[in-house]
N, C-alpha and C positions, 0 to 999 in steps of 0.2 A: 793197494789196490782198492780197497771198499773208499776212501778219497776218491779215486777215480770212477768207481761204481755209482756213487753220490751224485755227485759233480756231474753226470750224464745223466742222469732222471729227469723229465720236464718239471715236476715237483719243486718249490722250494721250502728244504729244509734246515733245521739250524736247531741247537741247544742252548738255552740262555741256563746258567747257574742261578741259583737262591737269593743269590746277592744282587743280580740284576744285568750281569755281565755276560755278551757273548760267549760261547766255549765253541760253536762250532756253525756256519753257513755253506751251504754247496754254491756253486756257481751261479744257483739259478734263483735261490736267495737274493744272491748280491747284484744280480743283472737287474733285478725288476728292481733296483735304486739307482742305474747304473754303475757299481763297481764292481770289487772285487772280493772275494771271502776275507783277504788276510785284512781290508777295510775295516770290519766288523771285529775278526773274533780278538779277544779279550777287550774288547771294549764296552763300556756302560750303554745300554738303553737312552741311558738322559742324555747321552754325547751323542747320540747316534741319531735320534730323532725327536720330531716335533714332541714338545712336552705333553699335549694331550693324547699321543700316540705311546708314546713310552711309560705316561701313567695306567694308561688300558694295559697294556705288553707284560710291566709288574706286577699287575693285580691279577693278569692270566696266570703269571708267576704263581703265585704267590696262592692263589683258589687251586691250580690242578694239584702244588706238590701237598698243602693241604688235605684237599680229597681225594688225592690217588686212587682216581679213576680215569679211566680214557673221557677225552671228551670233543663232540664235533659239534662245531658250529661254521655260519658261513661269516663273512665278513665283507664288509667294503673299502675299500681306500681309494681316498680322491671324491673330487666331486664331479657332477656334472657328464659332459660326455670323455673325460678323463677319469671317471670313477674305474677300478678294476673289482671283482667280485672273487671271493677265495669261496673253499670247500678245507675247512681247516678240520686237525686230529689232533689236539694236544694231549701229552702224558708225561706223568712222574717217571723219571728216572733216578737208578738206586743203585749206592756204591755197594761192594762185598757185603757190608753187613747189613743190608735191607735198607738201611738209610735214606728218604729221597735225598738227591742232592741239584738236581737241575730237573728242568723241562725239556722235551722232546719235542719238535714239532713237526708236520707235512702241511703243507697248504698246496692247493691244486688252483690253479687258474684258473674261472669256470667261465669267465668275462664273456667269451663268445660263445657258451651253451646259452648264459642267463640270456644273452641279447638276443637269442635266435628262440629260446622259449619264448621270451617277449613279444616278439615282430608272430610267430607264430597263434599266440594268443590275441595278438589285434588283429592278425589275420582273421583268424577263428572267427572273432568278436563282430567285426564286421561281416564276413560271407554269413555268419547267423542272422545277424539282424540285417541282412538282403534277400535271405529265404524266407525267413518268419512272417517279414513285411510282404513277400511278394506277395499279387490277387493270383498266382498260378500255383496250380495244387503241383505240390515236390514231396517224390519220395522215392528212397532207394530199395531194394528188395533182392535179395539173395536169389542163390537158384531154387530154394525150398520154398520160394514167395513167401520166405518172412520177412516182415517191413525190420529194416534197421536204421531207418532213417524217415521219417515223415516232418514237413511245415506245417505251421498253426494252420496254414488255408486247409490241409488236408484233413487237420484235426476237426475244422470247424465245419465243412463239408457233410463230415462223416458224423456230428455231433457227437463228437467224443474229444477226451485230450491226448493230447500227444503222447503223453508217457503211458496212457491206458491202449494205445496202438501199436508203439515200439513190442517188436517180441512176437506179434499175433501174426498167424498167417491170412493170407489172403481166403481161404479157404474158412475163416471164423466168419471172414465177414462181409460176401460176398455170395449170391445165387453158385452153386454149382455148374450149371451149365458155363456161368458167364466165368467161373474161374477155369471152367477146361477151354476154353478158347484164351483164354490168355496164356497159356500153358503152351498151347500151340506157337503164339504167335513170339512167348517166351524164348520156343525152342528154335527158331527160325531166327530170333534176333541173334543168339549165342552161332548158330551156325554161319550168318552173314557176316555177323560182327559192324553191320551197318546200321545207321541211325533210319527207324521207321516214324511215318509220322502217320495219324489214321483220324477221324472224324469217331466219335462216339455220345450216347446220351445217358445222364447218371438221372434219374428219381431223386430229386432232394427236396424233403417236408412237403410232398405229394405231389412239387411241380417239376416237369420232366426240362431239366436243365443241357443245353448243346455244349460239348466239348473240343476244342483241336488237341492234341496229343502226341508229344514226340517221346519216342525210347530208346535208348542207344545202352551197350553194351558197359562196364567198368573193369580197368586192368588194374591186376598188381605190376607189381615189380617185374617178373617175369614176364609179362605181357599177356598174362591168361584172366580169362573175363571171369569174374569174380560175382559177380552183381549188373542190377539192372536199374538206372535210373527213369524216371520218367519226368515227364512234364506237362500239365493239360490248363488249359488254359479257357476261362468259360467261356464264351462268345453268346453267349444265350441273347444277350441286352443287346448287339451289336449285330447280331442276325436279325431281330426283331425292328431294329434300324434300318436297317438294309431292305425288309421287306417293306416296310413304313413308306420308304424314299421310294424303293420302286412304285408302290400303290400311289403314293401321289402325284411319282412323276406320269406315269399313265394318268390319271385324272388330268394332268393339266395338256397330257398328250390329247387327251379328247377333247377338253376343254377347247383347245387349239384347233382342233382339225372341224371343231362345230363350228368356231370362229369362221375357221376358213369357206367352206361350205356356206356359210351366211355371205362372205363375200364374194364365193362364187357364183353363188344364185342369188340378188337379193332381190327382195319384194316386195314391192315399193306401193303401202295405197294411196291411192291418189285421191279417193272420196269413200261415201261410209261404204258403197259395197262395188266399187271396182278397185281393183289392184295392177300392177305394172312390175312384167319382170323381164328385165335389159339382160340379153347375152350376150356377152364377150370373151373374145378367145376361143381357143379350141373346143371341144368337144369330144371326151369319150364313151366308152359304156357308162363306167362311172360313173361320169359326172352327167349324162346323162338321166340315171335312173336317180341323182337329186336332185334336175329340175324338177322329173316328177314329181317327188316328195315332197319338195317345196312348195311346188303351186298346187297342188291339190291341199297341203296343210291348210295355205296360205286361204285357198277360197273359201274352205272349210270354217278358219279359223275367224276372218275376216265378214263370213255371208256376202262373199262377193256375186254382184249379176253377170259381173262381165271382168274378164281377164284379158290384161293386154299382153303379148307373149313377143318380146322384138327382139328379133335377130338382125339386126343392123351391122352388130358387130362380131357377127363369126367371118373368118376370113373363108373359112371351107365346110359345104353342108353338102357331106357324102348320103351317099341311099342310106347309109347305118342311121344316121343323125337325121337323115328328114324324116324316118320313120317312128324315130323315138319321139321327134315334134307332135307327129300325127299323134302317136298313142298318147301324148300328155293332155292333147287337144282336147280328141276324145273321151280318157277317163275324167277331164273338166266339164263337158257336159251332162257326161253321167250325173256329175254332182247339180246341176239344173243351174249349171255356170256356161256363159256365151264366151267363146273365144276370139282375140282377135290378132292374125298373126303378121305383124308388120314387119319389111324391112325386106320382103324376098326382090333378090337382084334378078336381072337374067340368067345368071348361073343356077342359082337355086331353083330358081321359077321351070330350067330344064330338068337337073336332076330330077322333083317332085314331077315332071311330066313323065321323064324316063321309064321312074318304076311304079309309075299308073297309081299313084295317089289322087285317092278318092278325097276332092274338095269340096264336097257339097255341105253346104251348113256352114261354111269356114271362111268369115269373112277375112281378107288379104288387105287392107288397105296398104298403099307404099310406104309410108314410113310410118315413123311412129307417131309425128305430126297429125298428121291426119288419123290415126289411130285413135288419139285424144279426144282430138276434136269430133269425130262418130260417138267415141263412148259421153262424152257430155250430152251430144245433141242423143244421145239414146236415151240417157237415162230423164230429160228434160219432158221427153216424150211419156 
């Protein structure tokens, strides 16, 4: 019955006499070598195992019997992927007179545990490397606002060490009104169980820094929330770059618009005191205002005595456009310059008559060529 009990235990159990002969093994021990207990019992270690292993185990027998105490250690058998890890307990066995006569041993195969621990350690090392090298502020706090994890970026932002921050509450680190608002958001977060995204701003070394933050609850094995994880990314430089880019874009648009205005309302110096503005395409109220501004600015800048406003290229001149042209001409006259309105066709003439335009004091040569000839003759006089 005792043998059956021992044979059903997962641990490898064995007894080795002082002379190095195996007195007992259970099936788990024998199975590790692909054998059965009868293949071992009564045999010497040197007949069963490679010389190096047999010598090591014989030394263990000697040391344990001589020492008279239980010895626990770990051993590795095999190499590479085939290596097996064992937790060993070795202890002396005594006869009825109290004389140590053998070594008893229990070896538990912990290979899966060792591999799992190694995998966990590697995973932890990788995660710690990612967390601590991330430019994002990362932290975990319990329901009492006590920090249980912070990364090096968080510590750098706070101007402290990671060790100094772990275990501290937010009440110790931040203003009371700010912590109060965080507690309310934490309460909502635990209640909803949904991640929360929000912007916030902190003063770091006297500089206001903008962050985009996300918080979410962490759950235990029973799916009960036990902590809050937060990630805050500093977007100050990105926001500043976006604003600079927007400002540059606005400057480019303004420059383009200025260039388009010059193309839409070109002012051409003909001589030292003569300028020409040929108008082409349609004119709305905005362009009419632009025509007047460009014409007045050009007359003033060139100290022109005569300005030719050519409307040959205008397909339609309605009453609004006609009034705008006449207002431009009158404004130029106020600057002491004369205006020639060239290119008036029959339809434009009818429009001007229809609105009762006062053309007194305004010369209207029929064509641009005629207007230029007049201007040059007028200058020679």
